[in-house]
C-alpha positions in Angstrom: 46.8 133.2 56.2 48.4 129.9 56.9 46.8 126.6 58.1 49.0 123.9 59.6 47.7 120.4 59.0 48.6 117.8 61.5 47.9 114.1 61.0 47.9 112.1 64.2 48.8 109.0 62.3 52.5 108.1 61.7 51.6 105.6 59.0 52.9 106.6 55.5 49.6 105.8 53.7 47.3 107.1 56.5 43.6 107.7 55.9 43.9 110.8 58.1 46.7 112.2 56.0 44.5 111.6 53.0 41.7 113.4 54.8 44.0 116.4 55.4 44.8 116.4 51.7 41.1 116.6 50.8 40.7 119.4 53.3 43.7 121.3 51.9 42.1 121.4 48.4 38.9 122.8 49.9 40.6 125.9 51.5 40.2 129.3 49.8 42.9 130.2 47.3 44.3 132.9 49.6 45.0 130.4 52.3 48.4 128.7 52.4 48.3 125.1 53.6 51.4 123.5 55.2 51.4 119.9 56.5 53.5 119.1 59.5 55.4 116.0 58.6 57.7 115.2 61.5 55.4 114.2 64.3 57.3 111.0 64.7 60.6 112.8 65.6 59.2 114.6 68.6 60.6 113.0 71.8 58.5 112.0 74.8 57.6 115.0 76.9 59.9 115.3 79.9 59.7 118.4 82.2 63.4 117.9 82.8 64.0 118.8 79.2 61.9 121.9 79.0 64.8 124.3 78.9 66.5 122.4 76.0 63.8 120.3 74.3 65.8 119.7 71.1 65.4 120.5 67.4 62.2 118.4 66.8 60.3 120.2 69.5 61.6 123.6 68.4 60.5 122.8 64.8 57.0 121.8 66.0 56.7 125.0 68.0 57.9 127.1 65.2 55.4 125.5 62.8 52.5 126.3 65.2 53.8 129.8 65.8 53.9 130.5 62.0 50.3 129.2 61.6 47.1 131.2 62.0 45.1 128.0 62.3 45.6 124.3 63.1 43.7 121.5 61.4 44.2 118.1 63.1 43.1 114.8 61.6 43.2 112.0 64.2 42.7 108.2 64.1 41.2 106.5 67.0 43.4 104.2 69.0 41.6 102.3 71.8 38.9 105.0 72.1 41.3 107.9 72.3 44.0 109.8 70.4 47.4 108.4 69.5 50.0 108.9 72.1 52.4 110.6 69.8 49.8 113.3 69.0 49.0 113.8 72.7 52.8 114.1 73.4 53.2 116.8 70.7 50.4 118.8 72.2 52.0 118.5 75.7 55.2 120.0 74.2 53.1 122.8 72.5 51.5 123.6 75.9 54.8 124.4 77.5 56.3 126.6 78.9 53.2 127.0 80.9 53.6 130.8 81.1 53.6 131.3 77.3 52.7 128.2 75.3 52.7 128.5 71.6 49.3 126.8 71.3 47.5 129.3 73.5 44.8 131.2 71.6 45.5 129.3 68.3 42.4 128.5 66.3 42.0 124.8 65.7 39.7 122.3 64.2 39.6 118.5 64.5 38.5 115.9 61.9 39.2 112.2 61.7 38.9 109.0 59.8 38.6 105.5 61.2 38.0 101.9 60.1 35.0 101.7 62.4 31.4 102.8 61.6 31.7 105.6 64.1 34.6 107.4 62.3 36.7 108.1 65.4 34.2 110.4 67.2 35.7 109.5 70.6 39.2 110.4 69.5 37.9 113.7 68.0 36.1 114.6 71.2 39.2 113.7 73.2 41.5 115.8 71.0 39.2 118.8 71.2 39.3 118.5 75.0 43.1 118.2 75.1 43.5 121.1 72.7 41.1 123.3 74.6 42.8 122.5 77.9 46.2 123.4 76.3 44.7 126.8 75.4 43.7 126.5 71.8 40.4 128.0 70.5 38.8 124.8 69.1 35.7 124.6 66.9 33.0 122.6 68.6 32.5 120.4 65.5 33.6 117.0 64.4 33.8 115.3 61.0 33.8 111.5 61.4 34.8 109.6 58.3 33.6 106.0 58.8 35.0 102.9 57.1 38.0 104.9 56.0 39.4 102.2 53.7 36.4 102.7 51.4 35.9 106.5 52.0 38.2 107.8 49.3 38.0 107.4 45.5 41.0 106.8 43.2 41.5 110.6 42.8 41.8 111.1 46.5 38.4 112.7 47.0 35.8 111.6 49.5 33.3 109.2 47.9 30.5 110.7 49.9 30.1 114.2 48.4 27.8 115.3 51.3 30.6 114.4 53.7 33.1 116.4 51.5 30.6 119.4 51.6 30.6 119.2 55.4 34.4 119.1 55.4 34.4 122.2 53.2 32.0 124.0 55.7 34.2 123.0 58.6 37.5 124.3 57.1 35.6 127.4 56.0 34.5 128.0 59.6 38.1 127.5 60.7 39.3 130.1 58.1 36.6 132.6 59.2 37.6 132.1 62.8 41.3 132.8 61.8 40.3 135.9 59.8 38.4 137.3 62.8 41.4 136.7 65.1 43.7 138.5 62.6 41.3 141.4 62.4 41.0 141.7 66.2 44.8 141.5 66.5 45.2 144.3 63.9 42.7 146.5 65.7 44.7 146.4 68.9 
């Protein structure tokens, strides 16, 4: 099984990329984790380019197609998700007849400098992913005051929060296992 991690932040030392790293260490040993690292290269969605979207979009779609589950970590920008992340999901939702994101299992987590931990962005991202056709866990994991949330070893300082993260990724893995079993039974 493969989980694709996607950080909605383009910043090199992103708190959300750190959060994905913590989550990847909490996955079961039989689950492969791959982080998508080229979100910045995806061009703005333009319906005129749908027939020839370019290499960056094709790489994005191939990464999604190769994954059994998607784990998104999003910052909150002005009460919503980053534009580049929304843009990438728009590309994944096309062509409308057979989008690569349709029926993909997904979960959303997030870290923010605020005391609310990006809950609005997480809710918004779950809505966008669901609308695009993904099967999204109806859970969130807000990490507040992100600059202080991680220790020197890259773990979450709040062990209860790390335990909740482990439960969330475990639920995503179980949802993926069930989908794989159902697909094999067909």
